[in-house]
N, C-alpha and C positions, 0 to 999 in steps of 0.2 A: 326147263325146270328139272333139278337133280332128283335122284331117287330118295334122298333124305327129306327133301321138301314135299315130295309126293306122299311119302309115308306119314309125314306130319299132317298134311292135309287130310288124308284118309282117317287117321286116328282122331283128329279134331272134329271132323264132320260126324264120325261115329259117336264121339262123346256128346256132341251137340244134340243128336237124336235122343240119346239116353237122357240128357238134361231136360228136354222138352217133356218126356214122359214123367220124369221125376217131379218136375214143376207142376204138371197137371194133377198128379196125385197129392202133392202137398197143398195145393190150392183147394182141392176137394176136402181135405181134412179141416181147413180153416172154416169151411161152411158147415161142418158137422158139429164142431165144438168151439166155444169162445173161452173155455176155461184155461187154456194155455196159449201163449204166443209162439211156442216153438214151431208149429207148422208154418206160421206167417213169416218168421225170420228165416226159416230153412228155405222156403219158396223164394224169398228175396235173394238169399245167398246163392242159390243155384241159378237164379235169373241173372245175377251179376256175372257168374261164370259163363253163362251162355252168351251174354253180350261181349265178353272178352273173347270168346271163341269166334264170334262173328267177325270181330276186328282182325283176329289172326288169319282167318280164312281169306278175308279181303286183301290183307297185306301180302299173303303168300301168292295170290293171283297177280297182284299189281307189281310186286317187287320180289320175285322168287329168288331163293339162294342168297339173300342178303340179311344181315343182322338187323332186327328191329330196334330202333332207339327207344328211349322212354316215351311212352305214348298212352293213350286213354285206356288201353287194355290193362295197364297197371292199376288204374283207378278201380276197374271192375274186379280185379283179383284181390286187391286190398279190401274193397267193400265186401266181397264174399267172406273173407276171414272175419271182419268186424261183425257182420251179420250173424255168422255162426257163433261168435262170442256172445252176442246178445241172446241167441237161442239157448246157449248153455247156461247163461245167467238165470234163465227162467226155470231151469230144472235142478240147479244146484241148491241143495239145502244147507250145506256147510260151506260158508264163504270166508272162513278164517284166513287172515293173511299170515301164513307161516313163512318166516324169513328164509329158511333153507330152500323152500319150494320156489320162492320168488327169485332168489339168487341163482339157483340152477337154471330156471327158465331164461333169465336175463343173460347169463353167461353163455348158455348153449346157443341161443339165437344170435347173441353178439358174435360168437365165433363163426356162425354161418354168414353173418353180414360181412365180417372181415374177409372171408374167402370170396364172397361175391364181389366185393370192391376190388380186391387184387386182380380178379379175372376180368371184370368189366370196366373198372375205373369210373363207374357211375355212382358216385357217393350218395346223391340225393335219392335216386331211385331205390338203391339197395337199403338205405336206412329207413325210408318210408315203408318199404315192403316188410322189413324185419320187425318193426315195432308192433304191428298187429299180430304177427306170429308169436312174439314173445308173450303177449297177453293171452293169446289162444292156448299156448303151451302151458302157461300157469293154470288156466282154468281146467285144462285136461288133467294135469297132475293133481290138482285139488279134488277133482271129481273122482279120479281113479282111487285116490287114497281114502276119501270120505265114504265112498260107496263100498270099498273093499273089493273092487272088481278084480284086482290082481293081488297075488301074494307079495310079500317083501322080496322074495327071491326073483319073482318075475319083474318087479319094478327095478331092481338092481340090474337084471339082465338087459332091460330096455336102456337104462342109463349108460351102462358100460358099452353096449353095442353101438349106441348113438355117438358116444364120445370117441370110440375107436374109429368109427366111420369118418369123423371129422379129422382125427389125428392122421389118418392114412392119406388125407388130401394134401397135407403139408409137403411131403416129399415131391409131389407133382409140381410144386411151385419152384423147386430148385434143381431137381434132377432132370437132365436133358438126355435125349437119346430115344429113338422110336421104340426100341424093344422094351427097355425098362419102363418107359412111360405107359405103354400098352399093358404091361404086366401090373403096374401099380393101379392103373385105371380099372382093370378087370378085378383086382383084389378089392378095391373100394366098392365097386358095384356089387361084388359078391357079399360083402359085409352088410351093405345097405339092403340088399335083397333078402338076406337072412331075417333081418328085423321086420322088413315089410311083409314077407310071407308069414312069419310068426304072428304078426298083428292081424293079418287077414284071416288066418285060421282061428285066432282067438275071437275075432269079431263074429265069425260064423257060428262058433260054438256057444259063445256067451249071449249072443243076441242083445248086446248092450250098446246103446247109442254113443256113450263116451268112448268106449274102446274102438268102435267104428270110426269115430271122429279122430282118434289118435292115429289110426291106420291112414285116414285121409291126410292128416297133417304130414305124416312121415313120407307119403308118396310125393307130396308137394316139395318138401325139403330135398328129397332124393332127386327130383327133377332138376331143381336149381343147382345141384352139385354134379350134374351129369351133362353129357353132350352126345351128339350123333345118335347111334342106335341105342345106346344106354338110356338116353333121354326118352326115346320112343317107348322103351320097355317100362319105365316108371310112369310115363304119361298114360299108358294103357292101364297100369295098375291103379292110377288115380281115378280112372273111369269106373273100375271095379269097386273102389272104395266108396264112390258116390252111390253106386247101386246097393252096396251094403248098408249105407246110412239110411236110405229112403224108407224101407219098411219099419225101421226102428223108431222113427218119429211117431208113428201110430202106437207102437208098443209103449213109448214113454207116456203118451196120453192115457192109455189104458191103465198103466201103473199108478198114475196120479189121480185117477177117478175115485 
């Protein structure tokens, strides 16, 4: 078992422990109040992630250092996103279908899907994974704008940085050579990390569930655009995003009382 597989195992086990605690807290909230379904959907979403992690752990032990083909873990990951969407639906008060928001979410995730397909060649898996993320992104954009969580400048900063991160991935598809490839990959990771860290700080300062959910989504997308140690970096951040989201479920309930 190689060092990367071992690191992946350690971080996955660590995240699984975090998820067990998060799920227990969310389940406790469901027994306290029935006024909102957010804790219920959040608990199910985190449970789906936990089941996906269990599959990953088993696979790494059984077939270390090999790429996992499309498997049931994809169902767990997609289910997690759809359940988070259902949770967001329960707290969004403004659900207007603004064309520009829908177009941006569709094109942005569509570009991600195209990159995934080029790298993996797994059309069905990548499209099925992308569709829930497109809906999730649209809900987050609608929530951020309708709540006024971020200023117009901050929204533009997110959009430009996200698009720049995707654009920087394109040269990696055509430019060959270890030195320049490593330089480009590092640059892409740096740009994605800037947005990720910014969202993490905003989540901590604002204590807003929708911003924390945006932080979570970006760590997921950054993971899918990364490999090796960079993947481990974003996977660790993904665990931090889950920790950030957890207490804000209760805050949403208190705000709606």
